C-alpha positions in Angstrom: 21.7 181.3 116.2 22.4 185.0 116.4 24.4 184.7 119.1 26.7 181.7 117.8 27.2 183.6 114.0 28.8 186.2 116.1 30.2 184.5 118.8 32.1 182.3 116.0 32.8 185.4 113.5 34.6 187.0 117.0 37.9 185.5 116.5 38.2 186.3 113.0 37.0 190.2 113.2 39.7 190.3 115.9 42.3 188.8 113.4 41.4 191.2 111.0 41.6 194.3 113.0 44.9 193.1 114.8 45.8 193.0 110.9 45.3 196.8 110.6 46.5 198.2 113.6 49.8 196.0 112.8 49.7 197.7 109.2 49.5 201.0 110.6 51.8 200.7 113.3 55.0 199.6 110.7 53.7 202.6 108.2 56.7 204.3 110.1 59.5 201.6 109.8 60.7 204.0 113.3 58.4 202.4 115.6 60.4 199.3 114.5 63.2 200.1 114.9 62.4 201.9 118.8 60.7 198.8 119.7 64.0 196.4 118.8 65.9 199.4 120.9 63.6 198.6 123.8 64.1 195.2 123.1 67.8 195.4 124.2 66.9 196.6 127.9 67.9 194.2 130.2 64.7 195.6 132.7 62.2 192.6 132.6 59.3 195.1 132.5 60.4 196.5 129.2 61.8 193.8 127.5 59.2 191.2 128.4 56.1 193.3 126.6 58.3 194.0 123.6 59.2 190.5 123.3 55.4 190.2 123.0 55.1 193.0 120.8 57.2 192.2 118.4 56.0 188.4 118.2 52.4 189.4 117.7 53.4 192.2 114.7 55.3 189.6 113.1 52.0 187.0 113.6 49.7 190.2 111.5 51.6 191.0 109.0 55.6 188.5 109.0 56.8 189.6 105.4 56.7 192.9 105.9 58.0 193.0 109.5 60.8 191.0 108.5 61.8 192.8 105.5 61.7 195.8 108.5 63.9 194.1 110.9 66.7 193.0 108.1 67.2 196.5 106.8 67.9 197.6 110.3 71.1 197.9 111.7 71.8 194.5 114.1 68.7 194.1 114.3 68.5 189.9 114.2 71.4 190.2 116.2 69.6 192.2 118.8 67.1 189.5 118.6 69.9 186.3 118.9 70.8 188.3 122.5 67.2 186.6 123.6 68.5 183.6 124.0 71.3 184.2 125.9 69.2 185.7 128.8 69.0 184.2 132.3 65.0 184.6 133.0 63.9 181.2 131.2 60.5 183.5 130.5 62.2 186.0 128.4 64.1 183.2 126.8 61.5 181.0 125.6 59.1 183.9 124.7 62.3 184.6 122.8 62.4 181.1 120.9 58.6 181.8 119.8 59.8 185.1 118.5 62.5 183.7 116.3 59.9 181.3 115.1 57.8 183.9 113.8 60.8 185.7 112.2 62.3 183.1 110.7 59.0 181.7 108.5 59.9 181.5 104.9 63.5 183.9 104.9 66.1 182.6 103.8 68.2 185.7 104.6 67.1 185.7 107.8 67.6 181.9 108.0 71.2 182.2 107.8 71.6 185.2 109.8 70.3 183.7 112.7 72.4 180.6 112.1 75.5 182.6 111.4 74.6 183.8 114.9 75.6 180.4 116.5 72.0 179.9 117.1 72.2 176.2 116.4 74.9 175.9 119.3 72.2 178.0 122.0 69.3 175.5 120.8 71.1 172.5 121.4 72.3 173.2 124.7 69.2 174.4 125.5 67.3 171.1 124.2 70.1 169.2 126.2 69.4 171.7 129.3 65.6 170.4 129.6 66.2 167.1 128.7 65.7 166.0 125.7 63.0 164.6 124.6 61.7 164.1 127.8 61.7 168.2 128.0 58.6 169.9 128.2 56.9 172.4 125.3 60.1 174.7 125.6 61.7 171.5 123.6 59.3 171.5 121.3 59.9 174.8 120.0 63.4 175.0 120.0 62.7 171.8 118.0 60.4 173.7 115.4 62.8 176.6 115.7 65.4 174.4 113.9 63.1 173.1 111.8 62.5 176.6 109.8 66.5 177.4 109.9 67.0 174.0 108.2 64.3 173.2 105.9 65.0 173.9 102.3 68.0 175.2 103.1 70.8 174.1 101.9 73.5 176.8 103.5 72.3 175.9 107.1 72.0 172.2 106.5 76.2 172.3 105.7 76.8 174.7 108.1 75.0 172.1 110.7 76.8 169.2 109.1 80.5 171.1 109.5 80.0 172.3 112.7 79.4 168.7 113.8 75.8 169.4 115.6 74.5 165.8 113.8 76.8 163.9 116.9 74.3 166.2 118.9 71.1 164.5 118.0 72.4 161.1 119.0 71.1 161.2 122.6 67.8 162.3 121.7 67.1 158.9 120.5 68.6 157.1 123.4 65.0 155.1 125.0 65.7 152.5 127.6 63.9 148.6 127.7 60.7 150.0 129.3 58.7 152.3 126.3 55.7 152.0 128.4 53.6 155.3 129.0 55.1 157.6 127.0 53.7 161.2 127.6 51.8 162.8 125.1 54.5 165.6 124.9 57.6 163.1 125.0 56.0 161.5 121.7 55.6 165.1 120.0 59.4 165.5 120.3 60.4 162.3 119.3 58.3 163.0 116.4 59.4 166.2 115.9 63.4 164.8 116.3 62.6 162.7 113.9 61.5 165.0 111.0 64.5 167.4 112.0 67.3 164.2 111.3 65.0 163.2 108.0 65.1 167.5 106.8 68.7 166.9 106.4 68.8 164.1 104.4 65.7 164.4 102.5 65.7 163.3 99.2 64.9 166.9 97.7 67.8 167.8 99.2 71.3 168.5 96.5 72.9 164.4 96.4 75.8 165.8 97.8 74.5 167.3 100.7 72.1 164.9 101.1 75.0 161.9 100.9 77.7 163.9 103.8 74.7 163.8 106.0 74.0 160.3 105.4 77.6 159.3 106.4 77.7 161.7 109.1 74.8 159.9 110.6 76.8 156.7 110.2 79.9 157.4 111.9 78.6 159.1 114.9 75.8 156.2 115.8 73.4 157.5 115.0 71.8 155.3 112.3 72.4 152.5 114.9 70.1 154.5 117.7 66.7 155.0 114.8 67.7 150.7 114.0 67.6 150.6 118.3 64.1 152.2 118.5 63.2 150.4 115.3 63.6 147.1 116.2 62.6 148.3 120.1 59.3 147.0 122.1 56.5 149.3 123.0 57.4 151.9 120.5 54.0 154.0 120.2 53.0 153.7 116.6 53.5 156.6 115.2 56.9 157.3 116.4 57.4 153.7 115.3 55.7 154.8 111.5 58.0 157.9 111.7 61.3 156.1 113.0 60.8 154.0 109.7 60.4 156.5 107.6 63.5 158.2 108.8 65.6 155.3 108.9 64.5 155.1 105.2 65.9 158.1 104.1 68.9 158.0 106.2 69.8 154.7 104.3 68.4 155.9 101.1 71.5 156.2 97.9 74.1 155.5 100.8 76.1 152.1 99.9 77.7 152.0 103.7 74.3 152.8 105.5 72.4 149.9 103.0 74.7 147.0 103.7 74.7 148.0 107.9 70.9 148.0 107.7 71.1 144.5 105.9 73.1 143.4 108.9 70.5 144.7 111.7 68.9 141.6 113.3 65.9 141.9 115.0 66.1 140.8 119.0 64.0 137.7 118.0 64.8 133.6 119.0 66.4 132.9 116.2 67.4 136.6 115.2 66.0 137.6 111.5 66.9 140.0 110.0 65.0 143.5 110.1 64.2 143.1 106.8 62.4 140.5 106.7 60.9 141.2 110.0 59.3 144.8 107.9 58.3 142.8 105.1 56.1 140.5 107.8 54.2 143.6 108.4 53.5 145.3 105.3 51.9 141.6 103.7 50.6 141.5 107.1 46.4 142.8 106.7 46.1 143.3 110.2 48.9 145.9 110.3 48.4 150.0 110.2 47.9 151.5 106.8 50.3 154.1 107.4 53.1 151.5 108.9 52.8 149.1 105.7 53.4 152.4 103.3 56.4 153.1 105.4 57.8 149.5 105.6 57.3 149.7 101.6 59.4 153.0 101.2 61.7 151.8 104.0 62.2 148.3 101.2 61.9 151.3 98.3 64.9 152.9 99.9 67.0 149.8 101.1 67.7 149.1 97.4 67.5 151.9 95.7 70.6 152.0 94.0 71.8 148.9 95.8 72.5 145.9 93.1 73.9 144.2 96.3 70.4 144.3 98.0 68.6 143.8 94.9 70.8 139.9 94.7 70.0 139.3 97.9 66.4 139.6 98.5 66.7 137.8 94.3 68.6 134.8 95.5 66.2 134.0 98.4 63.8 133.1 95.6 66.3 131.0 93.5 66.2 127.4 93.6 69.9 127.1 94.9 69.3 129.0 97.9 65.9 128.1 99.1 65.5 126.9 102.7 64.5 122.9 102.7 64.3 122.7 106.1 61.9 125.6 105.8 63.0 126.6 109.3 63.1 130.2 108.5 61.2 132.6 106.2 63.4 134.4 103.6 62.5 137.8 102.4 61.9 136.4 98.8 59.1 134.3 100.3 57.5 137.3 102.0 56.9 138.4 98.9 55.6 135.6 96.8 53.3 135.1 99.9 52.1 138.2 99.3 51.5 138.7 95.6 49.7 135.9 95.5 47.1 136.7 99.0 43.6 137.2 98.6 44.6 140.8 99.9 44.5 143.0 97.3 46.5 145.8 99.1 49.5 143.3 100.0 49.3 141.7 96.0 49.5 145.9 95.5 52.8 146.4 98.2 54.8 142.6 97.2 53.9 143.4 92.9 55.8 147.2 93.7 59.2 146.1 96.2 59.7 142.7 93.7 59.6 145.7 91.1 62.4 147.4 93.0 64.3 144.5 93.2 64.8 144.4 89.5 64.8 147.9 89.1 67.4 148.7 86.5 69.2 145.4 86.9 68.7 143.4 83.6 70.6 140.4 85.1 68.4 139.8 88.2 65.4 140.1 85.5 66.8 137.1 83.8 67.4 135.3 87.1 64.2 135.9 88.0 62.7 133.1 84.9 64.3 130.9 86.9 62.0 130.9 89.5 59.8 127.8 90.0 56.2 127.4 92.4 54.4 124.6 93.6 50.7 125.9 93.3 49.7 123.0 94.6 49.6 119.3 95.0 50.4 116.6 91.8 50.9 119.4 89.8 54.4 120.6 88.4 55.4 123.8 89.2 55.0 127.0 87.3 57.6 130.1 86.3 56.9 133.7 88.7 56.0 134.9 85.1 53.5 132.3 84.3 52.2 132.6 87.5 51.3 136.0 87.9 50.2 136.4 84.4 47.3 133.9 85.4 46.3 135.4 88.2 46.4 138.5 86.3 43.7 137.2 84.0 41.8 135.5 85.9 41.2 138.6 87.3 37.4 138.9 89.2 36.9 135.3 89.4 39.1 135.2 92.7 37.2 136.4 95.7 39.8 139.0 97.2 39.6 141.8 99.8 40.2 145.4 98.9 40.1 146.8 95.6 40.1 144.7 92.8 41.8 146.9 90.1 44.6 147.3 92.6 46.0 143.8 92.7 46.3 144.1 88.4 47.5 147.9 89.0 50.2 146.4 90.9 50.8 142.8 88.8 50.9 144.9 85.0 53.7 147.6 86.8 55.3 144.2 88.3 55.7 142.7 84.6 56.2 145.7 82.5 59.3 146.8 85.2 60.4 143.1 84.2 59.9 143.2 80.7 61.4 146.2 79.7 65.2 146.3 78.8 64.9 142.7 78.6 64.5 140.6 75.3 64.5 137.3 77.1 61.8 138.3 79.1 59.6 139.3 76.5 60.2 135.9 74.4 59.3 133.7 77.9 56.6 136.5 78.4 55.0 136.0 74.6 55.7 132.0 74.6 52.3 131.8 76.6 49.9 131.9 73.7 47.1 133.4 76.4 49.2 136.7 77.4 48.7 138.5 73.9 44.9 137.6 73.2 44.6 138.6 77.0 45.9 142.1 76.3 44.5 143.0 73.1 41.3 142.1 74.8 41.8 143.9 77.6 42.6 147.1 75.5 39.8 146.6 72.8 37.2 146.9 75.2 35.5 149.4 76.8 35.1 150.2 80.1 34.3 152.4 83.0 36.5 154.7 84.1 37.7 152.4 87.1 39.3 149.8 84.0 40.5 152.6 82.4 43.5 152.5 84.2 43.9 148.6 83.8 43.6 148.9 79.8 46.2 152.1 79.7 49.1 149.9 81.7 48.0 147.3 80.1 49.0 148.6 76.2 52.2 149.8 77.8 52.6 145.6 79.0 51.4 145.2 75.5 54.3 148.1 73.9 56.7 146.9 75.8 56.7 143.7 74.3 57.1 145.3 70.5 59.5 147.6 71.1 61.9 144.9 73.3 61.2 142.0 71.2 64.1 140.3 69.5 62.0 138.2 66.9 63.2 135.1 68.5 59.5 133.6 68.0 58.1 133.7 64.5 54.8 134.3 65.5 54.8 137.1 67.4 57.5 139.0 65.5 57.2 143.2 65.8 55.3 143.5 62.5 52.7 140.4 63.3 52.2 142.1 66.8 50.9 145.7 65.0 48.6 144.3 62.3 47.0 142.1 65.3 46.9 145.5 67.1 45.8 147.3 63.8 43.1 144.9 63.8 41.6 144.5 66.7 42.0 147.4 68.3 43.5 150.4 66.1 46.5 152.9 66.3 44.4 155.6 67.0 42.3 154.0 69.8 45.7 152.0 71.4 47.8 155.6 71.8 44.8 156.6 73.3 44.4 154.2 75.7 48.5 154.3 76.2 47.8 158.0 77.3 45.2 157.1 80.4 47.8 156.7 82.5 49.9 160.0 82.4 46.9 161.6 82.5 45.3 159.4 85.8 45.4 162.4 89.1 47.0 159.7 91.2 49.9 159.4 88.7 50.9 163.0 88.9 50.8 162.6 92.8 53.0 159.3 92.6 55.4 161.2 90.3 55.9 164.0 93.2 58.5 162.7 95.3 59.6 159.3 96.4 57.7 158.5 100.0 54.6 156.3 99.1 51.7 159.1 100.9 48.5 157.9 100.3 45.2 159.6 102.3 43.0 156.0 102.2 43.8 152.6 100.8 41.1 153.3 97.4 44.1 155.8 96.4 47.3 153.6 96.4 47.8 152.8 92.7 50.9 154.0 91.4 54.8 154.0 92.6 57.5 156.6 92.2 59.7 155.0 89.9 57.1 153.1 87.6 56.0 157.1 87.1 59.8 156.8 85.7 59.5 154.2 83.3 55.8 155.2 82.0 57.4 158.8 80.6 60.8 157.0 79.4 58.4 154.5 77.3 55.5 156.0 76.3 56.9 158.2 73.4 59.2 155.2 72.5 56.2 152.6 72.3 54.1 155.8 70.2 56.4 155.8 67.4 57.4 152.5 67.0 53.7 151.4 66.8 53.7 154.0 63.9 56.6 152.6 62.3 56.5 150.2 58.9 57.7 146.3 57.9 60.3 148.3 55.7 61.2 150.6 58.1 61.6 148.0 61.4 63.9 146.1 58.7 65.7 149.0 58.1 66.1 149.7 61.8 66.4 146.2 62.4 69.5 146.6 60.0 70.7 149.5 61.6 70.2 148.2 65.0 72.5 145.1 63.8 75.5 147.5 62.7 75.2 149.5 65.5 75.3 146.2 67.8 78.2 145.6 65.9 80.0 149.3 65.7 78.5 148.4 70.0 80.1 145.7 70.3 83.7 146.3 68.3 83.4 149.9 70.2 83.2 148.0 73.9 86.1 145.7 72.4 88.4 148.2 72.0 87.2 150.2 74.4 88.0 147.4 76.7 91.7 147.0 74.6 91.5 150.5 75.8 90.9 150.3 79.3 93.3 147.5 80.2 96.2 149.5 78.1 95.3 152.2 80.0 95.5 150.3 83.0 99.1 149.0 82.7 100.1 152.7 81.0 99.0 154.0 84.3 100.8 151.0 86.3 103.7 151.5 84.2 103.5 155.3 85.4 103.6 153.8 88.8 106.5 152.3 88.6 108.2 155.1 86.5 107.4 157.4 89.5 108.3 154.8 92.0 111.6 154.5 90.2 111.8 158.5 89.8 111.2 158.9 93.4 114.0 156.1 94.3 116.3 157.8 92.4 116.0 160.9 93.6 116.3 160.2 97.0 119.5 158.1 96.0 120.4 161.6 94.0 119.8 163.2 97.4 121.8 160.5 99.2 124.9 161.0 97.1 124.5 165.0 97.1 124.7 164.6 100.9 127.3 162.4 101.0 129.4 164.1 99.0 128.2 167.7 101.1 130.1 165.6 104.1 132.8 164.1 102.3 133.3 167.6 100.9 133.1 169.3 104.4 135.3 166.5 105.9 137.9 167.3 103.1 137.8 170.6 103.6 138.5 169.8 107.7 141.1 167.7 106.8 143.1 170.1 104.8 142.3 172.7 107.4 144.0 170.8 109.9 147.0 169.8 107.5 147.5 173.5 106.8 147.7 174.0 110.6 150.2 170.8 110.9 151.9 172.4 108.0 152.2 175.7 109.3 153.7 174.2 113.0 156.0 172.3 111.4 157.0 175.1 108.9 157.2 177.7 112.2 159.4 174.7 114.0 162.0 174.2 111.1 162.9 177.8 110.4 165.1 177.1 114.2 166.3 173.3 113.2 166.4 170.8 110.9 165.8 168.0 113.2 162.4 169.8 114.8 159.4 168.0 113.5 155.9 167.6 113.0 155.4 164.6 114.4 156.7 164.9 118.1 159.6 162.9 118.0 162.5 166.5 117.8 162.0 166.7 121.8 163.1 162.7 122.2 166.2 163.3 119.7 167.0 166.5 121.8 167.4 164.6 124.8 169.6 162.3 123.3 171.5 164.3 122.2 172.4 166.1 125.3 172.9 162.3 127.1 175.9 162.0 124.4 176.7 165.8 124.5 177.2 164.7 128.5 178.8 161.2 127.5 181.5 163.3 125.4 182.5 166.0 127.9 182.9 163.1 130.8 185.2 161.6 127.9 187.0 164.8 127.1 187.7 165.7 130.6 188.5 162.2 131.0 191.2 162.2 128.9 192.3 166.0 129.9 193.1 163.5 133.0 195.4 161.4 131.4 197.2 164.1 128.9 198.0 166.2 132.4 199.0 162.7 133.9 201.4 161.9 130.6 202.7 165.7 130.8 203.7 165.4 134.3 205.5 162.1 133.8 207.0 163.9 130.9 207.8 166.5 133.2 209.9 164.4 135.5 211.8 162.4 132.6 213.2 166.0 131.2 214.4 166.9 134.8 216.1 164.1 135.7 217.7 163.6 132.0 219.3 167.8 132.9 220.4 166.3 135.9 222.7 163.1 134.8 223.8 165.3 131.6 226.3 167.1 133.9 227.9 163.7 134.5 230.3 161.8 132.3 230.6 159.4 134.7 227.1 157.4 134.1 227.5 153.8 132.8 226.7 152.6 129.2 223.3 151.0 130.2 222.2 153.5 132.5 222.3 155.6 128.9 220.9 152.8 126.9 217.8 152.4 129.5 216.6 156.2 129.2 216.9 156.7 125.3 214.7 153.2 125.1 212.2 154.5 127.8 212.3 158.4 126.2 211.7 156.6 122.5 208.5 154.6 123.7 207.7 157.6 125.5 207.8 160.0 122.2 205.7 157.2 120.5 203.5 157.3 123.3 203.3 161.0 123.6 202.3 161.2 119.7 199.9 159.1 120.5 198.1 160.7 122.8 198.3 164.1 121.2 196.8 162.4 118.2 194.0 161.0 120.2 193.4 164.5 121.9 193.6 166.4 118.4 190.8 163.5 117.3 188.7 164.4 120.2 189.0 168.2 120.5 187.5 168.0 116.4 184.8 166.2 118.1 183.8 168.3 120.9 184.0 171.5 118.3 181.6 169.4 116.3 179.3 168.6 119.6 179.8 172.2 120.6 178.0 173.3 117.4 175.2 170.7 117.8 174.8 171.8 121.4 174.4 175.4 119.9 172.3 174.5 117.5 169.9 172.3 120.1 170.0 175.4 122.5 168.9 177.7 120.0 166.1 175.1 119.1 165.2 174.7 122.3 165.4 178.6 123.3 163.0 179.1 119.5 160.7 176.0 121.2 160.1 177.7 123.9 157.4 180.1 123.4 155.6 177.3 121.8 155.3 175.3 124.6 154.4 178.3 127.4 156.2 181.8 128.8 157.1 180.1 131.8 161.1 180.5 130.5 161.8 177.0 131.1 163.0 174.8 128.0 160.7 171.8 126.6 162.9 169.6 127.8 162.9 170.9 131.3 159.3 170.6 131.4 157.6 167.2 130.6 154.0 168.7 131.1 153.9 170.6 127.9 155.5 167.5 126.5 152.8 165.7 127.5 150.4 167.9 126.2 152.1 168.0 122.9 152.4 165.0 122.5 149.1 163.9 123.4 147.5 166.5 120.8 149.5 165.0 118.1 148.5 161.7 119.0 144.7 163.0 119.0 145.9 164.4 115.5 147.1 161.7 114.0 144.3 159.3 115.1 141.2 161.9 113.7 143.2 162.0 110.3 143.1 158.5 110.3 139.4 158.0 111.0 139.4 160.9 108.4 141.0 158.7 105.6 139.3 155.5 106.5 135.7 157.8 106.4 136.9 159.1 102.8 137.6 155.5 101.7 134.0 154.2 102.8 132.2 157.5 102.0 134.0 157.2 98.4 133.3 153.4 97.9 129.3 153.8 98.9 129.0 156.3 95.8 130.9 154.1 93.4 127.8 151.9 94.4 125.5 154.5 94.5 126.7 155.9 91.1 126.1 151.7 89.3 122.7 151.9 91.0 121.6 154.7 89.4 123.1 154.1 86.0 120.8 150.6 86.5 117.5 153.0 87.1 118.8 154.9 84.3 118.8 152.1 81.7 115.2 150.5 83.7 114.2 154.2 83.4 114.9 154.1 79.2 113.1 150.5 79.2 109.8 152.4 80.8 109.6 154.8 78.6 110.3 152.8 75.6 107.9 150.9 76.1 104.9 154.3 77.0 105.8 155.0 73.7 105.2 151.5 72.3 101.8 151.5 73.9 101.0 155.3 73.1 101.3 154.0 69.5 99.1 151.1 69.9 96.3 153.1 71.4 96.9 155.7 67.9 96.4 153.0 66.4 93.0 151.7 68.2 91.6 155.6 67.8 91.9 155.4 64.3 90.0 152.4 63.7 87.8 153.9 66.3 87.6 157.1 64.1 87.0 155.0 61.0 83.7 152.6 62.8 82.8 156.7 64.1 82.2 157.6 60.0 80.8 154.1 59.2 78.3 154.8 61.7 77.9 158.5 60.6 77.1 157.3 57.6 74.5 154.8 58.2 72.8 157.6 60.2 72.9 159.8 57.1 70.9 157.6 55.1 68.4 156.6 58.4 67.6 160.2 58.3 67.7 160.5 54.2 64.6 157.9 55.3 63.3 160.0 57.6 63.7 158.0 60.5 64.8 160.0 63.1 67.7 159.2 64.5 69.3 160.2 68.0 73.2 160.3 69.3 74.1 158.8 72.3 74.9 162.2 73.7 71.2 163.2 72.9 69.9 160.5 74.8 72.1 160.5 77.8 71.4 164.5 77.9 67.8 163.9 77.9 68.1 161.1 80.0 69.6 163.8 82.2 66.9 166.1 81.4 64.4 164.3 82.4 65.8 163.6 85.7 66.1 167.5 86.1 62.3 167.7 85.3 61.5 165.5 88.3 64.0 166.9 90.5 62.2 170.2 90.1 59.1 168.7 90.1 60.1 167.2 93.8 61.0 170.5 94.7 58.1 172.7 93.4 55.7 170.4 95.7 
């Protein structure tokens, strides 16, 4: 015996001794700094023992050693280099060292994360074979959990670094899932937990939502659903997978819609939700698996009115499958609700309560559900059947705790009746319900039954608080008098307080996931604890109010309802006007943008026209200079290129005149020779007096004719000489003009008439200039026409803009009138509230109520984070 005690105490003594030695070692911080320097050495016989020693120090005195490493220069960065060591022994021990280093120290966790730890660890996991890897994968996953758990900065860094996408290959499983090793089960369990760390309900809502969307986009959720529907998966992995899928879809509409579309690989295919509910209401399934399925169903319905409507619709008469070939979710819940297994009753009641959570429309629709209890009997409503089972109590033989069935049904009824006056009226319409509740509350039962008494008191309080006094026998005042006579107000409030004081209530209020150590502890749901917290104080106040106060409160409520209706109406009108105003603003913005585009187009076209004008003027000036230069030498030298042809024509005419002149000169010379001959013959005959009379008369006539012809020729010669002189002057001018044109045409020394190549080039350039001037003129005309059309469009847009501005001003005027009406209503409301305050009634503003609700939610969130 003595030796056994010694062996048991030996490890404890060794740990104490190691802790003492560690404390002595780290008293001098230089020792740890020196150890960090030695860890940097590449020598295996130095580095590896240094890593082992530092790991041992962190195990013995973690916070103190962490602080020393944190203040050491590059202390954490030196240790991060261990992950890059090519020797696996040092790398693996480095992972263990970083596990101890990052425990419960957010500052070191951030430094390690920003030293590229995520990239290196994920690479190691991939190299080792993901979930098929060995214990090294397990160590890396534990280190990743240390870095990410409760560290929002690292979670955001992990998401922004696209590391979520690298988690998808972890969950790729084959068709044959038999014979999983214990290490693979451990690895996959840690991988699922790592996913849950990123989407935990305790994380900030924004961070959780972004991670949920990233998991859907990269296909991680789809991969998890594949594992969920696979066969041969170990039970603990399947349970953890259900919990993981639950938190991935919780409050995320896209993920919830996808989960609703998942079908199990059965024949015929069934929705995954139906398959899971079949497991939940099956008492032969493991307890933890049934709890996981309930959590999955709650997360699917969390803030998902569409999903709630789909579940409730499977219970309504119009959607029930008459053939009975397929089982719906609603039928499974009703089957579990009226089963002889108390745990199935509780699960089904809580699941159905979540389908009604914060949805008044579905609470009213569920009143239509009719159930056939037995052959030959008329169908009864679901509400009536729940109260019937509740009132029978111990008469039905059930497996498990009988309290669980009643607690589950009472939670369902409280959730159903809260904030739904029609459901309260249906409940009070059954004359057996109120006597049953008062009888349960008034009895003095054992500790186990006190919880049922508290829930009955809560249900009775809800029936009073949400009572619209439509039933004469069960008006608020009569129910209060009944409590006063049969129970007593103080006793009623005391019984009501049993709920929140219960230990199981406090546990359930800590976190959304239902986690119970055993089936006997299954009592409360997390969302129901919020409802109790919300209604407990309100019901306590309502019980102590007098009839006059109730009447005044009713009047105030009616007034407030009228005011709310008016406000709602005006809000609706304002909302519609705001929408119209937004549409008009959008139209105005659209027209403005179009106007700006048109103005920009017009400006661009104007600038182009101006450019063309400038080019045209420049060409005109250049051509004008050339024309002026040519006109300075002669009037006949023109810009259009015709002067060269005129020069050639004039030269041809000049040649013709020269030829005519020479011809006339030849004729003149012939006539002169004839005259000389005549003169000589006349002188020869003048000496003889014996010439006959006939020869004299003939010679005189011939002489007279010749004289006339001679005069005629002289006059013609005179005229031709004047014409020749004119032609000569013109020829001189043309020669001067040709000599002036020679420098323009080239410095070859030849005249323009004698250089056809230069003349052809000049003519071609002039023709091109003419065609370009013509094209510019046509483009100018088209641009001017387009400018005129643009100006007309701008004028139309200006007119539409003025009309829209006028409509906006009229809308603003109507809105101002509505605001004045709202101000009058607010004044009336404040006057009524002041009257209530004078009468001693506590009056809370809507803003105070909303802030109070928000404060309650914040307190719940703080409780969850403390947990």
